[in-house]
Structure formats: structure tokens, C-alpha cells
N, CA, C and O atoms as a Tripos MOL2 file, in Angstrom:
@<TRIPOS>MOLECULE
protein
  272   271    68     0     0
PROTEIN
NO_CHARGES

@<TRIPOS>ATOM
      1 N         103.5070  -14.8130  154.0950 N.3       1 VAL1
      2 CA        104.8660  -15.5080  154.9160 C.3       1 VAL1
      3 C         105.2930  -15.1070  156.1930 C.2       1 VAL1
      4 O         105.4680  -13.9020  156.3730 O.2       1 VAL1
      5 N         105.4970  -15.9160  157.1350 N.am      2 ASP2
      6 CA        105.4750  -15.6250  158.5720 C.3       2 ASP2
      7 C         106.7350  -14.9110  158.8360 C.2       2 ASP2
      8 O         107.6160  -15.1950  158.0250 O.2       2 ASP2
      9 N         107.0850  -14.0110  159.8010 N.am      3 LYS3
     10 CA        108.1350  -13.5000  160.3430 C.3       3 LYS3
     11 C         109.0760  -14.3200  160.4330 C.2       3 LYS3
     12 O         110.1230  -14.0310  159.8530 O.2       3 LYS3
     13 N         108.9850  -15.6010  161.1940 N.am      4 ALA4
     14 CA        109.7140  -16.4140  161.2760 C.3       4 ALA4
     15 C         110.5150  -16.9260  160.1120 C.2       4 ALA4
     16 O         111.7440  -16.9520  160.1750 O.2       4 ALA4
     17 N         109.9230  -17.2940  159.1570 N.am      5 ALA5
     18 CA        110.2000  -17.9520  158.0270 C.3       5 ALA5
     19 C         111.2340  -16.6190  157.1340 C.2       5 ALA5
     20 O         112.1440  -17.0080  156.4020 O.2       5 ALA5
     21 N         110.9830  -15.1840  157.2900 N.am      6 THR6
     22 CA        111.6090  -14.4550  156.7090 C.3       6 THR6
     23 C         113.0100  -14.2920  157.5730 C.2       6 THR6
     24 O         114.1060  -14.2240  157.0160 O.2       6 THR6
     25 N         112.8640  -14.2470  158.7470 N.am      7 ARG7
     26 CA        113.6300  -14.4370  159.7530 C.3       7 ARG7
     27 C         115.2780  -15.4780  159.0540 C.2       7 ARG7
     28 O         116.4310  -15.1150  158.8220 O.2       7 ARG7
     29 N         114.6010  -16.7610  158.9380 N.am      8 ARG8
     30 CA        115.3350  -18.0670  158.7650 C.3       8 ARG8
     31 C         116.0750  -17.6870  157.3970 C.2       8 ARG8
     32 O         117.2640  -17.9320  157.1940 O.2       8 ARG8
     33 N         115.1490  -17.0050  156.4110 N.am      9 LYS9
     34 CA        115.8760  -16.6640  155.2090 C.3       9 LYS9
     35 C         116.9050  -15.4970  154.9200 C.2       9 LYS9
     36 O         117.6770  -15.3510  153.9730 O.2       9 LYS9
     37 N         116.6600  -14.6730  156.0920 N.am     10 PHE10
     38 CA        117.7460  -13.5280  156.0860 C.3      10 PHE10
     39 C         118.8450  -14.4050  156.5240 C.2      10 PHE10
     40 O         119.7920  -14.5190  155.7450 O.2      10 PHE10
     41 N         118.8810  -15.1340  157.7950 N.am     11 VAL11
     42 CA        119.7600  -15.6170  158.1150 C.3      11 VAL11
     43 C         120.7640  -16.4270  157.3770 C.2      11 VAL11
     44 O         121.9840  -16.4320  157.5390 O.2      11 VAL11
     45 N         119.9060  -17.2400  156.3780 N.am     12 LEU12
     46 CA        120.6990  -17.8930  155.4540 C.3      12 LEU12
     47 C         121.5100  -17.0920  154.2630 C.2      12 LEU12
     48 O         122.6200  -17.2960  153.7730 O.2      12 LEU12
     49 N         120.7130  -16.3050  154.0550 N.am     13 VAL13
     50 CA        121.3510  -15.3890  153.0680 C.3      13 VAL13
     51 C         122.4270  -14.5910  153.7120 C.2      13 VAL13
     52 O         123.2370  -14.0510  152.9600 O.2      13 VAL13
     53 N         122.5320  -14.4630  154.7910 N.am     14 LYS14
     54 CA        123.6680  -13.6400  155.5790 C.3      14 LYS14
     55 C         124.7330  -14.3310  155.6180 C.2      14 LYS14
     56 O         125.8120  -13.8040  155.3480 O.2      14 LYS14
     57 N         124.6150  -15.9350  156.0390 N.am     15 ARG15
     58 CA        125.4740  -16.8940  156.0160 C.3      15 ARG15
     59 C         126.0080  -17.2500  154.6850 C.2      15 ARG15
     60 O         127.2330  -17.2280  154.5720 O.2      15 ARG15
     61 N         125.2260  -17.6040  153.5600 N.am     16 ASP16
     62 CA        126.0480  -17.2200  152.1140 C.3      16 ASP16
     63 C         126.8660  -16.1500  152.0700 C.2      16 ASP16
     64 O         128.0680  -16.4060  152.0030 O.2      16 ASP16
     65 N         126.5400  -15.0360  152.0880 N.am     17 VAL17
     66 CA        127.4810  -14.0160  151.7700 C.3      17 VAL17
     67 C         128.5510  -13.9410  152.6570 C.2      17 VAL17
     68 O         129.7310  -13.8230  152.3260 O.2      17 VAL17
     69 N         128.1530  -14.0050  153.6940 N.am     18 GLN18
     70 CA        129.6850  -14.2280  154.5780 C.3      18 GLN18
     71 C         130.4680  -15.1700  154.2960 C.2      18 GLN18
     72 O         131.6730  -14.9680  154.4470 O.2      18 GLN18
     73 N         130.0580  -16.3090  153.8660 N.am     19 ASN19
     74 CA        130.9320  -17.6930  153.3850 C.3      19 ASN19
     75 C         131.6020  -17.4090  152.0590 C.2      19 ASN19
     76 O         132.6310  -17.9500  151.6550 O.2      19 ASN19
     77 N         130.8670  -16.4680  151.4210 N.am     20 LYS20
     78 CA        131.5830  -16.2730  150.1690 C.3      20 LYS20
     79 C         132.6610  -15.2610  150.4710 C.2      20 LYS20
     80 O         133.8550  -15.5550  150.4090 O.2      20 LYS20
     81 N         132.2790  -14.2280  150.7540 N.am     21 ALA21
     82 CA        133.3570  -12.9470  151.2440 C.3      21 ALA21
     83 C         134.3850  -13.7520  151.7930 C.2      21 ALA21
     84 O         135.4270  -13.5940  151.1560 O.2      21 ALA21
     85 N         134.5210  -14.7530  152.9600 N.am     22 PHE22
     86 CA        135.5880  -15.2530  153.3700 C.3      22 PHE22
     87 C         136.4410  -15.8910  152.3390 C.2      22 PHE22
     88 O         137.6160  -15.6630  152.0500 O.2      22 PHE22
     89 N         135.5490  -16.7850  151.8230 N.am     23 GLU23
     90 CA        136.3220  -17.7130  150.7290 C.3      23 GLU23
     91 C         137.0710  -16.8460  149.4550 C.2      23 GLU23
     92 O         138.1250  -17.1720  148.9080 O.2      23 GLU23
     93 N         136.2430  -15.6690  149.1440 N.am     24 VAL24
     94 CA        136.8270  -14.5970  148.1490 C.3      24 VAL24
     95 C         138.1160  -13.9390  148.8320 C.2      24 VAL24
     96 O         139.1650  -13.5970  148.2870 O.2      24 VAL24
     97 N         137.7710  -13.8640  150.0890 N.am     25 SER25
     98 CA        139.2670  -12.9070  150.6770 C.3      25 SER25
     99 C         140.5890  -13.6200  150.8330 C.2      25 SER25
    100 O         141.7540  -13.2410  150.7170 O.2      25 SER25
    101 N         139.9550  -14.9300  151.1730 N.am     26 GLU26
    102 CA        141.1470  -16.0080  151.3990 C.3      26 GLU26
    103 C         141.9140  -16.2840  149.9490 C.2      26 GLU26
    104 O         143.1030  -16.3280  149.6360 O.2      26 GLU26
    105 N         140.8530  -16.4250  149.3200 N.am     27 GLU27
    106 CA        141.7040  -16.4590  147.6570 C.3      27 GLU27
    107 C         142.5590  -15.1630  147.1320 C.2      27 GLU27
    108 O         143.5890  -15.2470  146.4620 O.2      27 GLU27
    109 N         141.9360  -13.9520  147.5620 N.am     28 LEU28
    110 CA        142.7320  -13.0080  147.1320 C.3      28 LEU28
    111 C         144.0520  -12.7730  148.0250 C.2      28 LEU28
    112 O         145.0460  -12.2410  147.5300 O.2      28 LEU28
    113 N         144.0180  -13.1190  149.1210 N.am     29 GLU29
    114 CA        144.9740  -13.0780  149.9190 C.3      29 GLU29
    115 C         146.1860  -13.8490  149.3890 C.2      29 GLU29
    116 O         147.3410  -13.4240  149.3480 O.2      29 GLU29
    117 N         145.7720  -14.9720  149.0140 N.am     30 LYS30
    118 CA        146.8240  -16.2150  148.6120 C.3      30 LYS30
    119 C         147.1680  -15.4960  147.3360 C.2      30 LYS30
    120 O         148.3600  -15.1880  147.3600 O.2      30 LYS30
    121 N         146.4990  -15.0720  146.1100 N.am     31 ASP31
    122 CA        147.0660  -14.1700  145.1330 C.3      31 ASP31
    123 C         147.8300  -13.0820  145.3520 C.2      31 ASP31
    124 O         148.7280  -12.8890  144.5320 O.2      31 ASP31
    125 N         147.6920  -12.2060  146.3780 N.am     32 LEU32
    126 CA        148.4880  -11.2320  146.6110 C.3      32 LEU32
    127 C         149.6120  -11.7680  147.3620 C.2      32 LEU32
    128 O         150.6260  -11.0820  147.2340 O.2      32 LEU32
    129 N         149.7040  -12.5410  147.9270 N.am     33 LYS33
    130 CA        150.8900  -13.1340  148.5780 C.3      33 LYS33
    131 C         152.0710  -13.9800  147.4750 C.2      33 LYS33
    132 O         153.2750  -14.1710  147.6430 O.2      33 LYS33
    133 N         151.2450  -14.3390  146.4220 N.am     34 ASN34
    134 CA        152.0840  -15.2480  145.3510 C.3      34 ASN34
    135 C         152.6480  -13.9840  144.4380 C.2      34 ASN34
    136 O         153.7790  -13.9780  143.9520 O.2      34 ASN34
    137 N         151.5850  -12.8080  144.2650 N.am     35 LEU35
    138 CA        152.2640  -11.7090  143.5710 C.3      35 LEU35
    139 C         153.4670  -10.9470  144.3250 C.2      35 LEU35
    140 O         154.3860  -10.4610  143.6660 O.2      35 LEU35
    141 N         153.4320  -10.8660  145.6570 N.am     36 ALA36
    142 CA        154.5050  -10.6150  146.4150 C.3      36 ALA36
    143 C         155.7840  -10.9770  146.1160 C.2      36 ALA36
    144 O         156.7580  -10.3010  145.7850 O.2      36 ALA36
    145 N         155.5860  -12.5160  146.3340 N.am     37 LYS37
    146 CA        156.6720  -13.3500  145.9340 C.3      37 LYS37
    147 C         157.4680  -13.1340  144.5340 C.2      37 LYS37
    148 O         158.6820  -13.1250  144.3360 O.2      37 LYS37
    149 N         156.4130  -12.9660  143.6510 N.am     38 LEU38
    150 CA        156.9600  -12.8410  142.2370 C.3      38 LEU38
    151 C         157.9140  -11.4010  142.2160 C.2      38 LEU38
    152 O         158.9620  -11.2200  141.5950 O.2      38 LEU38
    153 N         157.2340  -10.5170  143.0460 N.am     39 THR39
    154 CA        157.6900   -8.9450  142.7880 C.3      39 THR39
    155 C         159.0240   -9.0230  143.5910 C.2      39 THR39
    156 O         159.9280   -8.2440  143.2890 O.2      39 THR39
    157 N         159.1570   -9.7470  144.4010 N.am     40 GLU40
    158 CA        160.3810   -9.6340  145.3950 C.3      40 GLU40
    159 C         161.8570   -9.4270  144.4970 C.2      40 GLU40
    160 O         162.6500   -8.5750  144.9000 O.2      40 GLU40
    161 N         162.1660  -10.1970  143.3390 N.am     41 SER41
    162 CA        163.3520  -10.2890  142.6290 C.3      41 SER41
    163 C         163.3950   -8.7640  141.5570 C.2      41 SER41
    164 O         162.4260   -8.2980  140.9570 O.2      41 SER41
    165 N         164.5880   -8.3040  141.5630 N.am     42 ASP42
    166 CA        164.6900   -7.2550  140.9590 C.3      42 ASP42
    167 C         164.0180   -7.2460  138.9960 C.2      42 ASP42
    168 O         163.4820   -6.3560  138.3370 O.2      42 ASP42
    169 N         164.3710   -8.5480  138.6900 N.am     43 ASP43
    170 CA        164.1480   -8.8980  137.3310 C.3      43 ASP43
    171 C         162.7420   -9.7740  136.9720 C.2      43 ASP43
    172 O         162.6200  -10.6690  136.1360 O.2      43 ASP43
    173 N         161.9400   -9.3310  137.6930 N.am     44 PHE44
    174 CA        160.7540   -9.8090  137.5870 C.3      44 PHE44
    175 C         160.0750   -9.6250  136.2490 C.2      44 PHE44
    176 O         160.3820   -8.5600  135.7150 O.2      44 PHE44
    177 N         159.2330  -10.3820  135.5670 N.am     45 ASP45
    178 CA        158.3010  -10.2580  134.4710 C.3      45 ASP45
    179 C         157.1660   -9.4150  134.4530 C.2      45 ASP45
    180 O         156.0430   -9.9180  134.4400 O.2      45 ASP45
    181 N         157.3850   -7.7840  134.4500 N.am     46 GLN46
    182 CA        156.4440   -6.8900  134.4450 C.3      46 GLN46
    183 C         155.0680   -7.1000  134.0640 C.2      46 GLN46
    184 O         154.1040   -6.7230  134.7310 O.2      46 GLN46
    185 N         154.9950   -7.9360  132.5700 N.am     47 ALA47
    186 CA        154.1090   -8.1780  131.8880 C.3      47 ALA47
    187 C         152.8760   -9.2960  132.6370 C.2      47 ALA47
    188 O         151.6530   -9.1610  132.5990 O.2      47 ALA47
    189 N         153.7260  -10.4680  133.3410 N.am     48 GLU48
    190 CA        152.9640  -11.3000  133.9910 C.3      48 GLU48
    191 C         152.5720  -10.5160  135.2750 C.2      48 GLU48
    192 O         151.3470  -10.4560  135.3710 O.2      48 GLU48
    193 N         153.0130  -10.1000  135.9570 N.am     49 VAL49
    194 CA        152.8140   -8.9090  137.2730 C.3      49 VAL49
    195 C         151.6090   -8.0540  136.8910 C.2      49 VAL49
    196 O         150.7300   -7.8080  137.7160 O.2      49 VAL49
    197 N         151.5820   -7.7080  135.9260 N.am     50 GLN50
    198 CA        150.3760   -6.7410  135.4650 C.3      50 GLN50
    199 C         149.0960   -7.6740  135.1630 C.2      50 GLN50
    200 O         147.9470   -7.4660  135.5540 O.2      50 GLN50
    201 N         149.5740   -8.7900  134.3460 N.am     51 LYS51
    202 CA        148.2510   -9.5490  134.1250 C.3      51 LYS51
    203 C         147.7760  -10.3970  135.4600 C.2      51 LYS51
    204 O         146.6100  -10.7930  135.4940 O.2      51 LYS51
    205 N         148.7250  -10.6980  136.6290 N.am     52 LYS52
    206 CA        148.0890  -11.1140  137.6360 C.3      52 LYS52
    207 C         147.2230  -10.1070  138.6180 C.2      52 LYS52
    208 O         146.3730  -10.4310  139.4460 O.2      52 LYS52
    209 N         147.6640   -8.8760  138.2980 N.am     53 ILE53
    210 CA        147.1490   -7.6540  138.9660 C.3      53 ILE53
    211 C         145.6560   -7.5930  138.4770 C.2      53 ILE53
    212 O         144.5990   -7.6240  139.1060 O.2      53 ILE53
    213 N         145.9050   -7.5070  137.2890 N.am     54 ASP54
    214 CA        144.3810   -7.2460  136.4460 C.3      54 ASP54
    215 C         143.3460   -8.2820  136.9730 C.2      54 ASP54
    216 O         142.2030   -8.0210  137.3500 O.2      54 ASP54
    217 N         143.9830   -9.5780  136.9320 N.am     55 GLY55
    218 CA        143.2190  -10.9450  137.3130 C.3      55 GLY55
    219 C         142.4380  -10.4930  138.6300 C.2      55 GLY55
    220 O         141.2190  -10.3270  138.6780 O.2      55 GLY55
    221 N         143.5030  -10.2870  139.9020 N.am     56 ILE56
    222 CA        143.1210   -9.7880  140.9330 C.3      56 ILE56
    223 C         141.9950   -8.7810  141.1730 C.2      56 ILE56
    224 O         141.1000   -8.9820  141.9940 O.2      56 ILE56
    225 N         142.0860   -7.7300  140.4410 N.am     57 LEU57
    226 CA        141.1060   -6.7670  140.0830 C.3      57 LEU57
    227 C         139.6810   -7.2960  139.6840 C.2      57 LEU57
    228 O         138.7260   -7.1310  140.4430 O.2      57 LEU57
    229 N         139.5550   -7.9710  138.4060 N.am     58 GLU58
    230 CA        138.3980   -8.3970  137.9910 C.3      58 GLU58
    231 C         137.9860   -9.3470  139.0340 C.2      58 GLU58
    232 O         136.7900   -9.6240  138.9470 O.2      58 GLU58
    233 N         138.5390   -9.8660  139.8870 N.am     59 LYS59
    234 CA        137.8120  -10.8770  140.9410 C.3      59 LYS59
    235 C         137.0680   -9.9110  141.8210 C.2      59 LYS59
    236 O         135.8690  -10.0730  142.0460 O.2      59 LYS59
    237 N         137.6970   -8.9930  142.2820 N.am     60 ILE60
    238 CA        137.2360   -8.1000  143.1400 C.3      60 ILE60
    239 C         136.0400   -7.4670  142.7600 C.2      60 ILE60
    240 O         135.0640   -7.3650  143.5030 O.2      60 ILE60
    241 N         136.1300   -6.8940  141.2100 N.am     61 ALA61
    242 CA        134.8800   -6.2410  140.7280 C.3      61 ALA61
    243 C         133.7880   -7.4690  140.5980 C.2      61 ALA61
    244 O         132.7550   -7.2920  141.2440 O.2      61 ALA61
    245 N         133.8710   -8.4880  139.9690 N.am     62 SER62
    246 CA        133.1370   -9.6240  140.1000 C.3      62 SER62
    247 C         132.5550   -9.8920  141.3700 C.2      62 SER62
    248 O         131.3680  -10.2050  141.4560 O.2      62 SER62
    249 N         133.4030   -9.7810  142.5010 N.am     63 ASP63
    250 CA        132.6220  -10.1880  143.9310 C.3      63 ASP63
    251 C         132.1290   -8.8330  144.4340 C.2      63 ASP63
    252 O         131.4890   -8.9210  145.4820 O.2      63 ASP63
    253 N         132.2540   -7.7460  144.0000 N.am     64 SER64
    254 CA        131.4550   -6.4810  144.7540 C.3      64 SER64
    255 C         130.2560   -6.2140  144.4030 C.2      64 SER64
    256 O         129.8620   -5.0860  144.7010 O.2      64 SER64
    257 N         129.5220   -6.9180  143.8440 N.am     65 GLY65
    258 CA        128.1170   -6.8540  143.1420 C.3      65 GLY65
    259 C         128.3700   -6.3030  141.5810 C.2      65 GLY65
    260 O         128.0670   -5.1310  141.3570 O.2      65 GLY65
    261 N         128.8150   -6.9660  140.6990 N.am     66 GLY66
    262 CA        128.4540   -6.9380  139.3280 C.3      66 GLY66
    263 C         127.0740   -6.7780  139.0410 C.2      66 GLY66
    264 O         126.6990   -6.0530  138.1200 O.2      66 GLY66
    265 N         126.2120   -7.4750  139.8470 N.am     67 GLU67
    266 CA        124.5340   -7.7030  139.2850 C.3      67 GLU67
    267 C         123.7890   -6.4480  139.9210 C.2      67 GLU67
    268 O         123.6250   -6.5520  141.1360 O.2      67 GLU67
    269 N         123.4440   -5.6140  139.5010 N.am     68 ASP68
    270 CA        122.5950   -4.3580  139.8620 C.3      68 ASP68
    271 C         121.2750   -4.6980  139.6780 C.2      68 ASP68
    272 O         120.3880   -3.8730  139.8970 O.2      68 ASP68
@<TRIPOS>BOND
     1     1     2 1
     2     2     3 1
     3     3     4 2
     4     3     5 am
     5     5     6 1
     6     6     7 1
     7     7     8 2
     8     7     9 am
     9     9    10 1
    10    10    11 1
    11    11    12 2
    12    11    13 am
    13    13    14 1
    14    14    15 1
    15    15    16 2
    16    15    17 am
    17    17    18 1
    18    18    19 1
    19    19    20 2
    20    19    21 am
    21    21    22 1
    22    22    23 1
    23    23    24 2
    24    23    25 am
    25    25    26 1
    26    26    27 1
    27    27    28 2
    28    27    29 am
    29    29    30 1
    30    30    31 1
    31    31    32 2
    32    31    33 am
    33    33    34 1
    34    34    35 1
    35    35    36 2
    36    35    37 am
    37    37    38 1
    38    38    39 1
    39    39    40 2
    40    39    41 am
    41    41    42 1
    42    42    43 1
    43    43    44 2
    44    43    45 am
    45    45    46 1
    46    46    47 1
    47    47    48 2
    48    47    49 am
    49    49    50 1
    50    50    51 1
    51    51    52 2
    52    51    53 am
    53    53    54 1
    54    54    55 1
    55    55    56 2
    56    55    57 am
    57    57    58 1
    58    58    59 1
    59    59    60 2
    60    59    61 am
    61    61    62 1
    62    62    63 1
    63    63    64 2
    64    63    65 am
    65    65    66 1
    66    66    67 1
    67    67    68 2
    68    67    69 am
    69    69    70 1
    70    70    71 1
    71    71    72 2
    72    71    73 am
    73    73    74 1
    74    74    75 1
    75    75    76 2
    76    75    77 am
    77    77    78 1
    78    78    79 1
    79    79    80 2
    80    79    81 am
    81    81    82 1
    82    82    83 1
    83    83    84 2
    84    83    85 am
    85    85    86 1
    86    86    87 1
    87    87    88 2
    88    87    89 am
    89    89    90 1
    90    90    91 1
    91    91    92 2
    92    91    93 am
    93    93    94 1
    94    94    95 1
    95    95    96 2
    96    95    97 am
    97    97    98 1
    98    98    99 1
    99    99   100 2
   100    99   101 am
   101   101   102 1
   102   102   103 1
   103   103   104 2
   104   103   105 am
   105   105   106 1
   106   106   107 1
   107   107   108 2
   108   107   109 am
   109   109   110 1
   110   110   111 1
   111   111   112 2
   112   111   113 am
   113   113   114 1
   114   114   115 1
   115   115   116 2
   116   115   117 am
   117   117   118 1
   118   118   119 1
   119   119   120 2
   120   119   121 am
   121   121   122 1
   122   122   123 1
   123   123   124 2
   124   123   125 am
   125   125   126 1
   126   126   127 1
   127   127   128 2
   128   127   129 am
   129   129   130 1
   130   130   131 1
   131   131   132 2
   132   131   133 am
   133   133   134 1
   134   134   135 1
   135   135   136 2
   136   135   137 am
   137   137   138 1
   138   138   139 1
   139   139   140 2
   140   139   141 am
   141   141   142 1
   142   142   143 1
   143   143   144 2
   144   143   145 am
   145   145   146 1
   146   146   147 1
   147   147   148 2
   148   147   149 am
   149   149   150 1
   150   150   151 1
   151   151   152 2
   152   151   153 am
   153   153   154 1
   154   154   155 1
   155   155   156 2
   156   155   157 am
   157   157   158 1
   158   158   159 1
   159   159   160 2
   160   159   161 am
   161   161   162 1
   162   162   163 1
   163   163   164 2
   164   163   165 am
   165   165   166 1
   166   166   167 1
   167   167   168 2
   168   167   169 am
   169   169   170 1
   170   170   171 1
   171   171   172 2
   172   171   173 am
   173   173   174 1
   174   174   175 1
   175   175   176 2
   176   175   177 am
   177   177   178 1
   178   178   179 1
   179   179   180 2
   180   179   181 am
   181   181   182 1
   182   182   183 1
   183   183   184 2
   184   183   185 am
   185   185   186 1
   186   186   187 1
   187   187   188 2
   188   187   189 am
   189   189   190 1
   190   190   191 1
   191   191   192 2
   192   191   193 am
   193   193   194 1
   194   194   195 1
   195   195   196 2
   196   195   197 am
   197   197   198 1
   198   198   199 1
   199   199   200 2
   200   199   201 am
   201   201   202 1
   202   202   203 1
   203   203   204 2
   204   203   205 am
   205   205   206 1
   206   206   207 1
   207   207   208 2
   208   207   209 am
   209   209   210 1
   210   210   211 1
   211   211   212 2
   212   211   213 am
   213   213   214 1
   214   214   215 1
   215   215   216 2
   216   215   217 am
   217   217   218 1
   218   218   219 1
   219   219   220 2
   220   219   221 am
   221   221   222 1
   222   222   223 1
   223   223   224 2
   224   223   225 am
   225   225   226 1
   226   226   227 1
   227   227   228 2
   228   227   229 am
   229   229   230 1
   230   230   231 1
   231   231   232 2
   232   231   233 am
   233   233   234 1
   234   234   235 1
   235   235   236 2
   236   235   237 am
   237   237   238 1
   238   238   239 1
   239   239   240 2
   240   239   241 am
   241   241   242 1
   242   242   243 1
   243   243   244 2
   244   243   245 am
   245   245   246 1
   246   246   247 1
   247   247   248 2
   248   247   249 am
   249   249   250 1
   250   250   251 1
   251   251   252 2
   252   251   253 am
   253   253   254 1
   254   254   255 1
   255   255   256 2
   256   255   257 am
   257   257   258 1
   258   258   259 1
   259   259   260 2
   260   259   261 am
   261   261   262 1
   262   262   263 1
   263   263   264 2
   264   263   265 am
   265   265   266 1
   266   266   267 1
   267   267   268 2
   268   267   269 am
   269   269   270 1
   270   270   271 1
   271   271   272 2
@<TRIPOS>SUBSTRUCTURE
     1 VAL1         2 RESIDUE 1 A VAL
     2 ASP2         6 RESIDUE 1 A ASP
     3 LYS3        10 RESIDUE 1 A LYS
     4 ALA4        14 RESIDUE 1 A ALA
     5 ALA5        18 RESIDUE 1 A ALA
     6 THR6        22 RESIDUE 1 A THR
     7 ARG7        26 RESIDUE 1 A ARG
     8 ARG8        30 RESIDUE 1 A ARG
     9 LYS9        34 RESIDUE 1 A LYS
    10 PHE10       38 RESIDUE 1 A PHE
    11 VAL11       42 RESIDUE 1 A VAL
    12 LEU12       46 RESIDUE 1 A LEU
    13 VAL13       50 RESIDUE 1 A VAL
    14 LYS14       54 RESIDUE 1 A LYS
    15 ARG15       58 RESIDUE 1 A ARG
    16 ASP16       62 RESIDUE 1 A ASP
    17 VAL17       66 RESIDUE 1 A VAL
    18 GLN18       70 RESIDUE 1 A GLN
    19 ASN19       74 RESIDUE 1 A ASN
    20 LYS20       78 RESIDUE 1 A LYS
    21 ALA21       82 RESIDUE 1 A ALA
    22 PHE22       86 RESIDUE 1 A PHE
    23 GLU23       90 RESIDUE 1 A GLU
    24 VAL24       94 RESIDUE 1 A VAL
    25 SER25       98 RESIDUE 1 A SER
    26 GLU26      102 RESIDUE 1 A GLU
    27 GLU27      106 RESIDUE 1 A GLU
    28 LEU28      110 RESIDUE 1 A LEU
    29 GLU29      114 RESIDUE 1 A GLU
    30 LYS30      118 RESIDUE 1 A LYS
    31 ASP31      122 RESIDUE 1 A ASP
    32 LEU32      126 RESIDUE 1 A LEU
    33 LYS33      130 RESIDUE 1 A LYS
    34 ASN34      134 RESIDUE 1 A ASN
    35 LEU35      138 RESIDUE 1 A LEU
    36 ALA36      142 RESIDUE 1 A ALA
    37 LYS37      146 RESIDUE 1 A LYS
    38 LEU38      150 RESIDUE 1 A LEU
    39 THR39      154 RESIDUE 1 A THR
    40 GLU40      158 RESIDUE 1 A GLU
    41 SER41      162 RESIDUE 1 A SER
    42 ASP42      166 RESIDUE 1 A ASP
    43 ASP43      170 RESIDUE 1 A ASP
    44 PHE44      174 RESIDUE 1 A PHE
    45 ASP45      178 RESIDUE 1 A ASP
    46 GLN46      182 RESIDUE 1 A GLN
    47 ALA47      186 RESIDUE 1 A ALA
    48 GLU48      190 RESIDUE 1 A GLU
    49 VAL49      194 RESIDUE 1 A VAL
    50 GLN50      198 RESIDUE 1 A GLN
    51 LYS51      202 RESIDUE 1 A LYS
    52 LYS52      206 RESIDUE 1 A LYS
    53 ILE53      210 RESIDUE 1 A ILE
    54 ASP54      214 RESIDUE 1 A ASP
    55 GLY55      218 RESIDUE 1 A GLY
    56 ILE56      222 RESIDUE 1 A ILE
    57 LEU57      226 RESIDUE 1 A LEU
    58 GLU58      230 RESIDUE 1 A GLU
    59 LYS59      234 RESIDUE 1 A LYS
    60 ILE60      238 RESIDUE 1 A ILE
    61 ALA61      242 RESIDUE 1 A ALA
    62 SER62      246 RESIDUE 1 A SER
    63 ASP63      250 RESIDUE 1 A ASP
    64 SER64      254 RESIDUE 1 A SER
    65 GLY65      258 RESIDUE 1 A GLY
    66 GLY66      262 RESIDUE 1 A GLY
    67 GLU67      266 RESIDUE 1 A GLU
    68 ASP68      270 RESIDUE 1 A ASP
């Protein structure tokens, strides 16, 4: 394999990772905004909020390299 092919592969992988990270961060940002709205009232459903927090944490964990 020549260096140019390796370089192209690196660029493609880097772009894929950056695109995925962007999509994930935007999705997480949306989840966090929705969660903030839920917790604005004094009588929010704590179980629902905790469930959403757990979901966000799972997304972060699965996107931060669950494949070793």
C-alpha cells in the first residue's frame, strides 16, 4: 500500500469520526435542552428525568469507544 492510499484512508476515517462526533454532540445537546425544560417546573417527574439522564449517559458511553 502506498503512502497516498494510506493518507486518503486516514482522511476518510478522520472525516467519519468528526461527522459522527458532530451528530452525537448535536443530538446530546438537543436531549439536554429537552431535559432542562422538563426540570424547570418544581413538580417535574423525577423518575422520568432520571430515565432521560440515564439514556444520555448511555449514549455518551456507547459513543466514547465501547469497542476495545
